[in-house]
N, C-alpha and C positions, 0 to 999 in steps of 0.2 A: 157692228162695233157700237158700244154705248159709252159715251163720254160725259163728263160733268164739268162744263166750263164754269169757272168761278169768277167772282167779282173782284174789284180792287178798290182801295181807298188811296187818296192822295195825302201824304204827310207833308204839309207845306206846299204852296203853289205860288211862285213868283212869276208875274208877267213882265218880262225883261224889256222887250222891244217889239215893235211892229216891223215886219219884213216887207220887202218890195213886192213879194208875191201875194201879199194880203194876209198871210198867216202871222202868228206871233211866236217869238222865241220865249220859251218858258224854262223854269227850273222847278223840279218837283221830285218827290220820292214816291214811287208806286209800291204799294204793299198789297199782296194777295190776301183775300179774306174768304172764309168758308160759307159763302152764300152762292148757291149753284143753280144753273140751268141743267136740263137733261137733253142730250143730243144723241140721237140714234141714226147711224148712217149704214145703209145696206145696199149692195148691188141690186139692180132692178131689171126685170125682164120686160117691163112696159116700154111702149114706143117713145114716151117722153124721156129725153135724156136726163132731165132733172126734175124731181118732184119734191115739194116741200110742204109739210103740214106744220103749222105753228099753233101750239095750244097755250092758252093763257094770256094772249095779247092780241088786240084787234089789229087788223091790217090797216096801216096808215097810208097805203098807196105807194110807199117807197119800196125799192128793192131791198129785200132782207140781206144782211151782210153775209149770211151763210151762202146764199146763192151767188153773191158777188165773189166770194172766196172760191167757190166751185168754178165759176166762169173764168176767173183769173188763172187757175191752174189748167183748165181745159183748153185755154188758148195756147198753152205751151206744151202740153203733154196729152197723149191719147188716154181718155178716161172712159170707162163703161158707164152706162146709165146707172144712176143711183136714186134711191129714195131716202128722204131725210124727214125725221120727226123731231121737232124742237119744242120742248116744254119749257116755257118761260117762268122763272121764279125771281130772277134778278130784276128789280124795278127798272122801268124804262125812264129815260130822261132824268137820271138820278146822280150822274157823275160817278157811276160805278163801273162803267165800261162793259156792260153786259153784252151788247151787240158785237163789240170788238172781240170779246172773249169767245163768243160763238164762232166768229169768223176765224180766229187764230186756231182754235181747236179743230175746226174743219180742215184748215191747211195741214196741220200736223197729221190728222187722221187720214186724209187722202194720200199723203206722202207715205205713211206706214201701210195703209190698207192695200195700196196698189204698187208697193215697192218702187216708188218713183226715184228714190235716192237723191232728192233735192237737198242741197246744202242749206244749213241754217242761214247763211248769208243771203242766198237767193230767196228763201222763205221770208226773211226780214224785209227785203225789198218789196216783195208782193204784198206783205201785210201792211207796209207803210203806204202803199197805193190805195188800200182799202180804208184806212182810218189811222189817225195819229196814235190812238191808244193800242191799236191792234198788235204791233210788234212785241209789246211787253208780255202779252199772254203766250207767246211762243216760248219764253223762258220761265215766266211765272214764278219769279223769285224776287225779293226786294231789289229795286233798281233805282238809281239816281238818273233822271232823264233831263236832257237839255235839248236845244234846238226847238223843233215843233213838238218834241216829246218822244222822238224816235232815236236819239243818240244816248246810249246807255253806258253806265259804269256800275260795277257791282258795289253793293253796300253791305257792310257787316251790321245787320240789325235783326234781332230775334225777339219777337213779341210773344212767343209761345207761352201759354199759361195765363196770359192776360185775358180779360173779359171784354167783349165788344158789344155795345148796344148801338144799333143803327135805326134811325127813324126816317122814313120817306113820307113827307107830307103830301097833300093833294095839290102840289104846285109843280108845274112843268116849266122849265127854263131852257130856252134854246141857247145854243152856243153863241149865236149872233147877239142875242139879248144880253148874255153875260158879258161879252167883250165890249158891248156898247158903253158900259159904265166904267171902263178901265182906262187909266192913264199909265202906260208902261213905264217902269223905272227899275233900275238895278237895285236889288236888295243890299243892305249894308252888312247882312249876316248870311253866311253860307249854310244852306240846309244840312250839308254833310257835317258841319261842325255842331250845329244845334242838336242833331239827334244823338250826339255823344254825351249830351247833358242828361241828368236824371229826367225821366218823363214828367215829373212834377214841375219842371222848369220850362217845358216846351210851350206852355200856354203864354209865356211872356215873349217868346221869340219866333215860334213856328206858326206862320199865318198863311191863310189863303187869301190872295189879293182880291178875289171876287166877293168876299164877304162884305167889304165896306159899302159897295153900292147896292148889292142884292139884299142885304139885311135892312137897308132903309126902305126898299121897295116892298119887300116881303117880310114884315116884322115877325111873322110866325117862325121863320128860320132862326132868328136871333133868340126867340123864346125857347125853342127846342134846345139850342146850344146851352142856354142858361139852365134849363131843366136838367140836362145831363150833368152839368157841373154841380148843381144843388143836390143831386142824388149820388154824388161820390165819384164822378169821373175824374181821372187824373189829367186827361187831356181830351178836348172835344173840338171838332172842326166840321166845316162843310167839306164834302169831297168833290174834287173837280170843279166844274161850273155849276154844280148843284143838281137837284135840290136836296139830296139826302144829307143828314147830319149824323155824325157818329161820335161816340164817346169810348175811350179806352179806360178800363177800370182795373185796379190792382186786386180788388176783392169782388166776389159775386155781387152784382147789383140786386136791389130789391125789386123783383119783376112786377109784383102787384102794384106797388106804389107808382112806378114809372108808367105802367099801362093805364092806370087811372088818370094820368095827366095827359094822355094821348087821345086825340079825337078818333071817332069810329072810322073815319075815312083816311086815316093815316096808318101806314104799315110800320110794324116794328119787328126787329130781329134781335134775338139774344144769342150770341155765339161765343165760343172759346177759341182764341187764336192759336 
């Protein structure tokens, strides 16, 4: 089975409060975007119950979330040995949920491939134990998220036909670092109301709380956001806890001009939503 886990962006991100368990309550809107990894899962006759080959990303010593997803299901259900090849294209540490997408697609694939008949409710619980972004990718449709990012409600938002430009600078921001500069507070405007406004008005009301502190520390992030606006973006923002910056355009952006303003060590993606 070959799958194409996709990335997501955050449209607005409010850090509402810190919880007793150390996590934070947030408010955000997850929106899927067409930047993909490639995930191939096949039954294996080898002695190893789980084999994983990752292409395009160095091993940082941490357990890959695909393996974590497999082990979470294997603890509950009888699974055959499998071989997995994961080709990474979604940037790492970019606020795009690439690892979470890989894990969620693995959960869905195992459920289908081996006819496990696991309910979406149970898969949601398993995904939440893997990572806060992970449950979103089980549904993979625009969702308003609350709590730690795992409590969802459907959102009527369709950006199809808009143009997306996403830039990933050579900056890695850990979740701990991003939250260290945050003072949680309830927003005075509901994201669900803001997205009903014309997109041209989003820039006045729809904000990512991480930007205030991270833009001061990493001025390049602010420069990229301004670059996107100066080249015609209707709305631009950092996604998640960074460090990718995206712009939404009503009209096709001038690729050559934007590319000329991007450093060689920065990745850029041009997509149609």
